[in-house]
C-alpha positions as CSV (number, residue, x, y, z in Angstrom):
1,X,126.7,179.6,152.7
2,X,123.4,181.6,152.5
3,X,121.1,178.5,152.9
4,X,119.5,179.0,149.5
5,X,118.8,176.1,147.1
6,X,121.3,175.7,144.3
7,X,120.3,177.2,140.9
8,X,119.7,174.9,137.9
9,X,122.9,176.1,136.3
10,X,124.8,174.4,139.1
11,X,123.1,171.1,138.8
12,X,125.2,168.7,136.9
13,X,123.8,167.5,133.6
14,X,124.5,164.0,134.7
15,X,121.9,164.5,137.4
16,X,119.5,167.0,135.7
17,X,118.8,164.9,132.6
18,X,118.0,161.5,134.3
19,X,116.1,163.3,136.9
20,X,113.9,165.0,134.3
21,X,113.3,161.6,132.6
22,X,112.3,160.0,135.9
23,X,110.0,162.9,136.8
24,X,108.3,162.9,133.4
25,X,107.8,159.1,133.5
26,X,106.5,159.1,137.0
27,X,104.1,161.9,136.2
28,X,102.8,160.1,133.1
29,X,102.2,156.8,134.9
30,X,100.5,158.6,137.8
31,X,98.3,161.1,135.9
32,X,97.4,159.5,132.6
33,X,95.3,156.3,132.0
34,X,97.2,153.1,131.4
35,X,95.2,152.4,128.3
36,X,95.2,155.6,126.1
37,X,91.9,154.3,124.5
38,X,90.2,153.7,127.9
39,X,86.6,154.8,128.2
40,X,84.7,155.0,131.6
41,X,81.1,155.6,132.5
42,X,80.1,159.2,133.0
43,X,78.7,158.1,136.4
44,X,78.3,154.7,138.1
45,X,75.8,152.5,136.2
46,X,75.7,155.0,133.3
47,X,75.7,153.7,129.6
48,X,77.2,156.9,128.4
49,X,81.0,156.6,128.2
50,X,83.8,159.2,128.2
51,X,87.5,159.3,127.9
52,X,89.6,158.0,130.8
53,X,91.7,161.2,130.7
54,X,90.9,163.9,133.2
55,X,91.4,167.7,132.6
56,X,93.4,168.0,135.8
57,X,95.6,165.0,135.1
58,X,96.4,166.2,131.7
59,X,97.0,169.7,132.8
60,X,99.4,168.6,135.6
61,X,101.2,166.2,133.2
62,X,101.6,169.2,130.7
63,X,103.1,171.3,133.5
64,X,105.6,168.6,134.5
65,X,106.6,168.4,130.9
66,X,107.0,172.2,130.6
67,X,109.0,172.5,133.7
68,X,111.3,169.6,132.8
69,X,111.8,171.0,129.2
70,X,112.5,174.5,130.7
71,X,115.1,173.0,133.2
72,X,117.0,171.1,130.6
73,X,116.6,173.7,127.9
74,X,117.8,176.5,130.2
75,X,121.2,174.8,130.0
76,X,121.2,175.2,126.2
77,X,120.4,171.5,125.7
78,X,117.3,171.8,123.5
79,X,118.1,168.6,121.6
80,X,118.6,166.7,124.8
81,X,115.3,168.0,126.1
82,X,113.4,166.8,123.0
83,X,115.2,163.4,123.2
84,X,114.7,162.8,126.9
85,X,111.7,164.9,128.0
86,X,109.8,164.4,124.8
87,X,111.1,160.9,124.0
88,X,110.4,159.3,127.4
89,X,106.6,160.0,127.3
90,X,106.4,159.1,123.6
91,X,108.0,155.7,124.3
92,X,105.6,155.1,127.3
93,X,102.6,156.1,125.3
94,X,103.6,153.6,122.6
95,X,104.0,150.8,125.3
96,X,100.6,151.8,126.6
97,X,99.0,151.3,123.2
98,X,100.8,148.1,122.6
99,X,99.9,146.6,126.0
100,X,96.1,147.0,125.3
101,X,94.7,145.5,122.2
102,X,92.1,147.8,120.7
103,X,88.5,146.9,120.3
104,X,88.0,145.2,117.0
105,X,86.0,147.7,115.0
106,X,86.5,149.6,111.8
107,X,89.0,152.0,113.4
108,X,91.1,149.6,115.4
109,X,93.9,149.5,112.8
110,X,94.3,153.3,113.0
111,X,95.9,153.1,116.4
112,X,99.4,154.0,115.2
113,X,98.1,157.4,114.1
114,X,96.8,158.2,117.6
115,X,100.3,157.4,119.0
116,X,102.0,159.4,116.3
117,X,100.0,162.5,116.8
118,X,100.5,162.3,120.5
119,X,104.2,161.8,120.3
120,X,104.7,164.7,117.8
121,X,102.7,167.0,119.8
122,X,104.6,166.3,123.0
123,X,107.9,166.5,121.3
124,X,107.0,169.8,119.5
125,X,105.8,171.4,122.7
126,X,109.0,170.4,124.5
127,X,111.1,171.8,121.6
128,X,109.4,175.2,121.9
129,X,109.6,175.4,125.6
130,X,113.3,174.2,125.8
131,X,114.3,176.5,122.9
132,X,112.7,179.5,124.5
133,X,114.3,178.7,127.9
134,X,117.8,178.5,126.4
135,X,117.4,181.6,124.4
136,X,117.7,179.8,121.1
137,X,114.2,179.5,119.9
138,X,114.8,180.4,116.2
139,X,117.5,177.7,116.1
140,X,115.3,175.1,117.8
141,X,112.5,175.8,115.3
142,X,114.9,175.5,112.4
143,X,116.9,172.5,113.5
144,X,114.4,170.6,115.6
145,X,110.8,171.6,115.2
146,X,110.7,171.7,111.4
147,X,112.3,168.3,111.0
148,X,110.1,166.9,113.6
149,X,106.9,168.2,112.0
150,X,108.2,166.9,108.6
151,X,108.8,163.4,110.0
152,X,105.4,163.4,111.5
153,X,103.8,164.4,108.4
154,X,105.7,161.8,106.4
155,X,104.8,159.1,108.8
156,X,101.1,160.0,109.1
157,X,100.6,160.4,105.3
158,X,102.7,157.3,104.6
159,X,100.5,155.2,107.0
160,X,97.4,156.5,105.2
161,X,98.8,155.9,101.7
162,X,99.9,152.4,102.6
163,X,96.4,151.7,104.0
164,X,94.9,152.7,100.6
165,X,97.4,150.6,98.7
166,X,97.2,147.5,100.9
167,X,95.5,144.6,99.3
168,X,93.7,146.8,96.7
169,X,95.7,145.9,93.5
170,X,97.9,147.8,91.1
171,X,95.7,150.8,90.6
172,X,95.5,151.6,94.2
173,X,99.2,151.2,94.7
174,X,99.9,153.4,91.7
175,X,97.6,156.1,93.1
176,X,99.2,155.7,96.5
177,X,102.8,155.9,95.1
178,X,101.9,159.1,93.1
179,X,100.5,160.8,96.3
180,X,103.6,159.7,98.3
181,X,105.9,161.2,95.6
182,X,104.0,164.4,95.8
183,X,104.0,164.6,99.5
184,X,107.8,163.6,99.7
185,X,108.6,166.3,97.2
186,X,106.8,168.9,99.2
187,X,108.5,167.9,102.4
188,X,111.9,167.9,100.6
189,X,111.3,171.5,99.7
190,X,110.6,172.4,103.4
191,X,113.8,170.6,104.5
192,X,115.9,172.2,101.7
193,X,114.7,175.6,102.7
194,X,116.0,174.9,106.2
195,X,119.5,173.9,105.0
196,X,119.1,170.2,104.9
197,X,121.1,168.1,102.5
198,X,119.5,165.7,100.0
199,X,120.8,162.6,101.8
200,X,119.7,163.7,105.2
201,X,116.3,164.7,103.9
202,X,115.7,161.4,102.3
203,X,116.8,159.5,105.4
204,X,114.4,161.6,107.5
205,X,111.2,161.2,105.4
206,X,111.7,157.6,104.4
207,X,112.9,156.6,107.8
208,X,109.8,158.2,109.3
209,X,107.7,156.0,107.1
210,X,109.7,153.0,108.0
211,X,109.2,153.7,111.7
212,X,105.5,153.9,111.5
213,X,105.6,150.7,109.4
214,X,107.4,149.0,112.2
215,X,105.0,150.3,114.8
216,X,102.0,149.2,112.8
217,X,103.6,145.7,112.3
218,X,103.8,145.2,116.0
219,X,100.1,144.2,116.0
220,X,101.0,141.0,114.2
221,X,102.9,139.1,116.9
222,X,101.1,140.9,119.7
223,X,97.5,140.3,118.7
224,X,97.6,137.9,115.9
225,X,96.3,140.4,113.3
226,X,96.8,139.9,109.6
227,X,100.5,140.5,108.4
228,X,101.2,144.0,106.8
229,X,101.3,144.3,103.0
230,X,105.1,144.4,102.6
231,X,104.9,145.4,99.0
232,X,102.6,148.3,99.8
233,X,105.1,149.5,102.5
234,X,108.1,149.1,100.2
235,X,106.3,151.1,97.4
236,X,105.4,153.9,99.9
237,X,108.8,154.2,101.4
238,X,110.4,154.2,97.9
239,X,108.0,156.9,96.7
240,X,108.8,159.1,99.6
241,X,112.5,158.6,99.0
242,X,112.3,159.4,95.3
243,X,109.9,162.4,95.9
244,X,112.2,164.0,98.4
245,X,115.4,163.4,96.4
246,X,113.7,164.9,93.4
247,X,113.8,168.3,94.9
248,X,117.6,168.4,94.5
249,X,117.5,166.8,91.2
250,X,115.1,169.5,89.9
251,X,117.3,172.2,91.3
252,X,120.4,170.8,89.6
253,X,118.6,170.8,86.2
254,X,117.8,174.4,86.6
């Protein structure tokens, strides 16, 4: 024995993957504020508020994410890196949002979009680092990054379209449905260009909208907010499904 530390290639995946998950979770809990919406005085006694995040805490957390993604991705496990290294902080971020009711103002109901953007950015960054580390960046972009961005776009636009349609009557729901059809069609083209089948593509776009609907609905039992407009959500999900599927129907008619 030469006394050197074992390389990552010799660390069993059964140890490396849980270790990365624990490291990322610990870093997030230690370096980022418990309430993602927290604001603090610029200085003691000041009326001017700023975010509870610090540049050094955010930078260190990003470094831990990158190192963990690199370690797992180096073993050719890009998907595992996205699921674990990206999924753990996304889940903890959602828990942080749910444990702290937002201030009741005109933007309180938009908190799911904050979580969604954060989760997509974290997962996308992990996918890029892990793919590069494993020497399979083109494959990672095609098989992981594109679907991740498509799902994020579907969830974000679906949330906004449902917000327009909710409680505003038939005209608003019709406009929202048309917009969802158009966006679903565009996302379907992106997935088809990357080799996705119609069934998987419809499941991805409509499933992403269902996910953000469930996240949004969590506010009802937690904070006693008004129940979501189920009809508006159903219309939005259906429009995304039909819009995505229409890409393959159009191709068949040609």
